[in-house]
C-alpha positions as CSV (number, residue, x, y, z in Angstrom):
1,M,-21.2,80.7,7.8
2,T,-18.2,82.6,6.4
3,K,-15.6,80.4,8.1
4,R,-13.8,83.7,8.8
5,L,-12.2,82.1,11.9
6,A,-10.8,79.1,10.1
7,G,-7.5,78.1,11.7
8,K,-7.9,80.1,14.8
9,G,-7.7,78.6,18.3
10,I,-10.0,80.0,20.9
11,L,-10.5,79.4,24.6
12,V,-14.0,80.3,26.0
13,T,-14.4,80.3,29.8
14,G,-17.7,79.3,31.2
15,A,-18.7,77.7,27.9
16,S,-20.9,74.9,29.1
17,R,-24.2,76.8,29.2
18,G,-25.9,80.1,28.2
19,I,-24.0,82.8,26.5
20,G,-20.7,80.9,26.7
21,A,-22.1,77.8,25.0
22,A,-23.6,80.0,22.3
23,I,-20.2,81.7,21.8
24,A,-18.4,78.4,21.6
25,G,-20.9,77.0,19.0
26,R,-20.9,80.2,16.9
27,L,-17.1,80.4,16.8
28,A,-16.8,76.8,15.9
29,A,-19.3,77.2,13.1
30,E,-17.1,80.0,11.8
31,G,-14.2,77.5,11.6
32,A,-12.3,78.0,14.9
33,R,-10.9,75.2,17.2
34,I,-12.6,75.7,20.6
35,I,-11.5,74.9,24.1
36,V,-14.7,74.7,26.2
37,N,-14.0,75.6,29.8
38,F,-16.3,74.5,32.6
39,H,-16.1,74.2,36.4
40,I,-19.2,72.3,37.5
41,S,-21.3,71.4,34.5
42,R,-19.2,68.6,32.9
43,R,-22.2,67.0,31.2
44,D,-23.2,70.3,29.6
45,A,-19.6,71.0,28.5
46,E,-19.4,67.6,26.9
47,Q,-22.7,68.2,25.1
48,V,-21.3,71.4,23.7
49,V,-18.3,69.6,22.5
50,A,-20.4,66.8,21.0
51,E,-22.6,69.3,19.1
52,I,-19.6,71.1,17.7
53,G,-18.2,67.7,16.6
54,A,-21.5,66.7,15.0
55,C,-21.3,69.8,12.8
56,G,-17.7,68.9,11.7
57,G,-15.9,71.2,14.1
58,W,-13.1,70.7,16.6
59,A,-13.6,71.2,20.4
60,Q,-12.3,69.9,23.7
61,S,-13.5,70.5,27.2
62,V,-11.2,71.5,30.1
63,E,-12.2,71.8,33.7
64,A,-10.9,74.7,35.8
65,D,-12.2,77.1,38.5
66,I,-11.4,80.4,36.9
67,A,-11.9,82.2,40.2
68,D,-8.6,80.6,41.3
69,M,-5.7,82.5,39.8
70,Q,-3.5,79.4,39.5
71,Q,-6.2,77.4,37.9
72,M,-7.1,80.2,35.5
73,Q,-3.5,80.6,34.3
74,A,-3.0,76.8,34.1
75,L,-6.2,76.7,32.0
76,V,-4.7,79.1,29.4
77,N,-1.5,77.2,29.2
78,N,-3.4,73.9,28.9
79,A,-5.5,75.3,26.1
80,A,-2.5,76.5,24.3
81,A,-0.8,73.1,24.6
82,R,-3.9,71.3,23.3
83,L,-4.3,73.6,20.4
84,A,-0.6,73.2,19.5
85,E,-1.1,69.4,19.5
86,A,-3.9,70.0,17.0
87,G,-1.5,71.9,14.8
88,G,-2.6,75.4,15.8
89,R,-2.1,78.0,18.5
90,L,-4.1,80.0,21.0
91,D,-5.3,83.1,19.1
92,V,-8.2,84.4,21.2
93,L,-9.3,84.3,24.8
94,V,-12.9,84.9,25.5
95,N,-13.4,85.8,29.2
96,N,-17.1,84.9,29.5
97,A,-17.5,83.1,32.8
98,G,-19.2,85.2,35.5
99,I,-21.7,85.0,38.3
100,A,-24.4,87.4,39.6
101,E,-25.6,87.2,43.2
102,P,-28.1,90.1,43.6
103,A,-28.5,91.2,47.2
104,E,-29.6,94.3,49.0
105,L,-27.0,96.3,51.0
106,E,-27.9,94.9,54.4
107,A,-27.6,91.3,53.1
108,I,-24.1,91.7,51.6
109,D,-21.1,90.1,53.4
110,E,-17.5,89.8,52.6
111,A,-17.8,86.3,51.1
112,H,-20.5,87.6,48.8
113,F,-18.2,90.4,47.6
114,D,-15.1,88.1,47.2
115,R,-16.9,85.4,45.2
116,Q,-18.1,87.9,42.6
117,F,-14.9,89.8,42.3
118,A,-12.8,86.6,42.1
119,T,-15.0,85.1,39.3
120,N,-15.8,88.2,37.3
121,V,-12.7,90.3,37.7
122,K,-9.7,88.3,39.0
123,S,-10.2,85.7,36.3
124,V,-10.2,88.4,33.5
125,L,-7.0,90.0,34.8
126,F,-4.9,86.9,35.4
127,G,-6.4,85.0,32.4
128,S,-5.4,88.0,30.2
129,Q,-1.9,88.0,31.8
130,A,-1.4,84.3,30.9
131,A,-2.9,84.8,27.4
132,A,-0.6,87.7,26.6
133,R,2.4,85.5,27.5
134,V,1.2,82.7,25.3
135,F,0.4,85.1,22.4
136,G,4.0,86.3,22.4
137,D,5.1,88.3,19.3
138,Q,2.4,86.8,17.1
139,G,-0.3,88.9,18.8
140,G,-3.9,87.8,19.6
141,S,-7.2,89.0,20.8
142,I,-8.9,89.1,24.2
143,I,-12.7,89.5,24.4
144,N,-14.3,90.2,27.8
145,I,-18.0,89.8,28.5
146,S,-19.2,92.8,30.5
147,S,-22.8,93.8,31.1
148,I,-25.1,96.8,30.6
149,N,-25.2,96.8,34.4
150,A,-21.7,98.3,34.4
151,R,-23.2,101.7,33.3
152,A,-26.8,101.2,34.5
153,P,-26.7,99.4,37.8
154,G,-30.0,98.6,39.6
155,P,-31.0,98.0,43.2
156,G,-29.4,94.8,44.6
157,Y,-26.7,94.7,41.9
158,A,-24.1,97.0,43.5
159,I,-21.3,94.3,43.6
160,Y,-22.1,92.7,40.3
161,S,-22.3,96.1,38.5
162,A,-19.0,97.1,40.2
163,T,-17.3,93.9,38.8
164,K,-18.5,94.6,35.3
165,A,-17.3,98.2,35.5
166,A,-13.9,96.9,36.6
167,V,-14.0,94.6,33.5
168,E,-14.6,97.5,31.2
169,A,-11.7,99.5,32.9
170,I,-9.4,96.5,32.5
171,T,-10.4,96.2,28.9
172,V,-9.4,99.7,28.0
173,A,-6.2,99.7,30.1
174,L,-5.0,96.4,28.6
175,A,-5.8,97.5,25.1
176,R,-3.5,100.4,25.5
177,E,-0.8,98.3,27.1
178,L,-0.9,95.3,24.8
179,G,-1.6,97.2,21.5
180,P,2.1,97.6,20.7
181,R,2.4,93.8,20.9
182,G,-0.4,93.2,18.4
183,V,-3.0,92.2,21.0
184,R,-6.5,93.6,20.7
185,V,-8.7,93.8,23.8
186,N,-12.4,94.5,23.6
187,A,-15.5,93.8,25.5
188,V,-19.2,93.1,24.8
189,A,-21.8,94.4,27.2
190,P,-25.1,92.4,26.8
191,G,-28.4,93.8,27.8
192,T,-31.1,91.5,29.3
193,T,-30.4,88.1,27.8
194,L,-32.3,84.9,28.5
195,T,-30.0,82.5,30.2
196,D,-30.2,80.1,33.2
197,M,-28.7,82.9,35.3
198,T,-31.2,85.6,34.3
199,R,-34.2,83.2,34.5
200,R,-33.5,82.8,38.2
201,V,-34.0,86.5,38.9
202,L,-36.2,87.7,36.0
203,T,-39.8,87.9,37.2
204,A,-42.6,88.5,34.8
205,P,-42.9,92.2,35.7
206,L,-39.1,92.6,35.4
207,E,-39.2,90.9,32.0
208,A,-42.0,93.1,30.8
209,A,-40.2,96.2,32.0
210,A,-37.0,95.2,30.2
211,V,-38.9,94.5,26.9
212,S,-40.7,97.8,27.1
213,R,-37.4,99.7,27.5
214,T,-35.8,97.8,24.6
215,A,-36.0,99.4,21.1
216,L,-36.3,96.0,19.4
217,R,-39.0,94.9,21.8
218,R,-37.6,91.6,22.9
219,L,-35.1,90.1,25.2
220,G,-31.7,89.1,23.9
221,A,-30.8,85.5,23.0
222,P,-27.3,84.0,23.7
223,D,-26.6,83.9,20.0
224,D,-27.2,87.6,19.7
225,I,-24.1,88.1,21.9
226,A,-22.2,85.2,20.2
227,K,-22.4,87.0,16.8
228,V,-20.8,90.1,18.2
229,V,-18.0,88.0,19.8
230,A,-17.4,86.2,16.5
231,F,-17.0,89.6,14.7
232,L,-14.5,90.8,17.3
233,A,-12.5,87.5,17.1
234,S,-12.2,87.8,13.4
235,D,-9.9,89.8,11.2
236,D,-12.9,92.0,10.2
237,A,-12.3,93.7,13.6
238,A,-8.5,94.1,13.1
239,W,-8.7,97.9,13.6
240,I,-10.9,97.7,16.7
241,T,-9.4,97.6,20.2
242,G,-10.2,99.2,23.6
243,E,-13.9,99.2,22.8
244,V,-17.0,98.1,24.7
245,I,-19.7,97.1,22.3
246,T,-23.2,97.3,23.8
247,A,-25.4,94.4,22.5
248,S,-28.7,95.2,24.0
249,G,-31.3,95.6,21.3
250,G,-31.4,99.3,22.2
251,L,-32.2,98.8,25.9
252,R,-32.2,102.1,27.7
């Protein structure tokens, strides 16, 4: 590891499992102090913290329901306070937490809509608002996790795809708004990536179809996404903002 994130403080939402856990581990391995957010999976979050600690890194877990605006903003402030106690600051917010509830049109109800937009969109907007306040004049970086579904939605994913399209729109808008304050805002759009969430909906035929449409002829792994996030969080990406980087192995 290059340790190119040494001294940086980073909050990763939904970091107890899947892509979020991989992001937390990768960023810690690059030298960052990590706040591991979780909502339900306390044991998994503590395992992520323990694994980071075993490798000589620094991490703490913080519970919060990021779908609740007040809890999301309190999470950012809490993360900043904990990092300050450790002698640092909050430099990067990774808005990773998200849910997907595929359903055909006739099965969608208002609660179904509200849950996905609250978790996938409201958390990004109000978390970014809180982070921008914490960053102040020193600047910082916001990295949002989108999805290839934002631009290639499939049947049953109307709401989920709409949430990720909203995330990409927010990314560009905030990059333009916060750029003069030294805050970079980017997004990563994974292709089909093997996580607990995708395994629940990925049948063998769907997996085979995804692999056949992917140039590199495999599904993504969480660390494939984590590596891109680590780049965007680093000073190597200092001239990059307002971008959505597709990390899909060439899925078309």
